[in-house]
N, C-alpha and C positions, 0 to 999 in steps of 0.2 A: 487699073481701072479706077474710073475716077469715084471719089468719094460721095456718099448718098448723103445728100442735104437734109438734116433732119431739124424741125422746127424748133426754135429757141421755147425754153419752158413757160416762158410769161407770155408768150405770144397766144392769141385768143382765135379760134376759127369761127368766123362769122357766115352762119350758113343763112341761106336766102329762104325766107318763110315762105311755105307753100300757102296759094290763095285759098281764102274762104271760098265757099259755095258761090256766093252772092257776089265774087270776084270773076268768076270765072266766066271766060266768053261764052263758052256753049250754054250755061244756064242762064246766062245772063238774056241770050239770044232767045232761048226757049220760052222763058216768063215772057220778054217783051213781046213775042207773037200771040200771047193769050190774053194781052191786056184789055185789048180793046173791042173785045168780041166775047160770045160765050161758048167757051171751049167745051169740047165734047169730054165725057169723061175719062175716055183711053188717053187724051190729051194732057188732063188733069195729073192722072196717075202717072204717065211718062216723065212729066216736071218733078214729082214727088220722087221718084225713082233716080232721077239721075241727080237729086239734092243729096239724098241719103246713101246713095252709092259713094260720092265725092266725098261725104263727111265721115262715113263709117269705113270706105274701102282706101282712101288716100287721105283724108286730114290726119287721121288719128297716129300718135308715135308708134313708131317701131317697140319690138321688146315686150308688148303685152301677153299675158299667157292664153289669150283667146283671140280670134279672129271674128269678122262679120260676114253674111251674104244678105244682100237684099235680092227680091223677086216680088214680082207682081203676079200673084197666084191665086187658084180658087180657093174658096172656103174650105179649111178641113173639119168638117163637121158631118152630123147627120143629116143636115139640110145643105148638101152640098149643090154649088151652082152649077160647076160645071166649066165656068168661065173665071179667067183670072180677073178678079176686080178689087184684091184686097192687096196693098203694098206691105209687105212684112219684112221687117229686119230681125234675123235671128243671130245668135251668139252662139260660135262654135267655139267649144274648149275642148283640146286634145287630153285623151287620157288613157290609162292601160286597163283592161280588162282583169278583173281581179281573179276569174276562173282558167285564164290559158293566160294572161299576161300580154295580149296582142293589144297593138294601139288600135285606138277606136276615138269616135267624136261625139261629144255631147252636144245635143243643139237644141237651143232655147228661144224661143220666140219672144222678143222684149219690146216689139214696137209694131202697132198697127196703123197705118192710113187708111181712113174708110171714107170716100169720096162720095158725090152725088152732084151731076150738072144740074143746070138751072140756076133761079135767083137764089142769093142769099138772102133776099129781103123776105122771101115767103118763109113764114115761121113753120108752114106744113112741111116743108123740105126737110127742116133741121129735126124736126121731131119724127119724121119717117125715117130720117137717115139714122138717128141717134137709137130709135128702138130697133130697128133692123140690126145694128152693130151689137147691142147689148143680146139681143138673140143668139147671133151668131158667136160671139164671146161666150155665152153661155154653153154652147156645143163644143168649141174647140178648146176652150181654157177653164174648165169648171174649179179647176183648184191653183191657176196660175195668176199671179199678179204680172200685170204688163201695162205699157201705156199705151194710148190710143189718142190719136189724133182725127178729129173728126172735120171734114173738108167739104164744103159746097163752093163751087164755082173757085176762086182762088182764095176766099176767106177759111180760117182755120181755127179750131178751139182744142187745148191740149186736156186729156184727163186721164186718170189712172184706174185701171179695171182691177177691182179688190174683191174677186169672191167669196172670200170668206166673212165677209161683213156681214153682220146678222139683219134678219126682215127688220127688226126694230129700230134700223140704223135710221137717220134723218135721212131724206132725198133730196137731192138738188132740185129747185124750182128754177124753171125756164119762163121767162117773160120775153114775148115778142115785143116787137117796136111798138105795135100800138097798144101795148097795156092792156089789152082785152085776152088775148091768147096766152094761157097759162096752163102749164102741166107739169108732172112730177117726172125726174127721170128715173131710172132703175138705180134703186139704191147702190148699187156695186160698182157705178161709177163714179168716183170722186174727183175732189178738185183739192188736194193737200195745200198745206200752208207751205210745204218745202218745195211745191212744183213752181218753177218759174213760169212766168206769163199767165198772169191771173187777172187781166185787165176785163176779161168777160165776166168776173164774177164779181157781183154788185154787193156792196154792204148788207148785212142780214136786215131783215125788217124787224125783229124782236130779238134773236140770240144768235151765239155764234152756230148754232146748229141748221138754222135754215137760212141757208145761202140761195141767192138767186142767180142764175145764168142769163146772161143777156148777148143773143147772136149778133145783134148789129154793132156790139163792141168786141167781135171776134177778129183776130189778126190777119193780115193780107200778107200773101206774097209780093204783091205790087209795091208793097211800102219798104223802103229802105230801111226804114228804123225796126220795123216789125221782124224783117228777115234776122235781124240780129238777135231778137228775141227768140226767135227758132234756134238761133244757135245755141242759146242758154239753156233752152230744154234739151236740144240734143246731147249738151254737156252734161247734163242731170241725169238724162236717161242712160248715158254710156258708163257713168260712175256707180250706177244702182248695182250691187251686189245681189243678184239674183237667186233665191234658192231653186232647187231643181223641181220641188212640188210645194204649192201653197206658199209661195212668198217671191 
């Protein structure tokens, strides 16, 4: 029997890196098909689902104690919509039941992508989407921190939902392009210093507590440099050590 050839100890195995989502032909074609028209909501949701599935189910290294599922599903709250309209990333961590010692899985939603069709230049659309998303998060996650991406057309802005923030905490102020439409966001939607991708956060007017959000400065899936910022955001989301409740 011929001897089995063993690699020399000094040899290095060079693995071909897997493509990032913006390098994947299927996702490139999907986004290109949406660039020059006003896409429907289901088309935008499909693009986001494809990006998130590639990142959380393909790109991440093996050997992690948890896995992820990505699904477009109806809102899980008292205000159930009955239709799949939120793209959700769920972290799934296996564990053994303390009572019987049987294998089980803990499922924890870590990211919502809430989208709406129409012009991203219309400040009323941003206002409606942000307010509706906060209402839904209040119903579905009254105690859980998670990340939220607000998206109109292919424009998007990242936030953190922190339900334990008190009512006296300062709220983000949204300023439209015309500088005339101004409103305060729900105080539980935050944009922390640790969160990558803060181009849409303007310098505060008078203090660090009064931050302004500018939708015209939102990121875009159409822009090659912006999608790399999205990659940084997803890296940040994935590294977060979420508690089971209230964190």
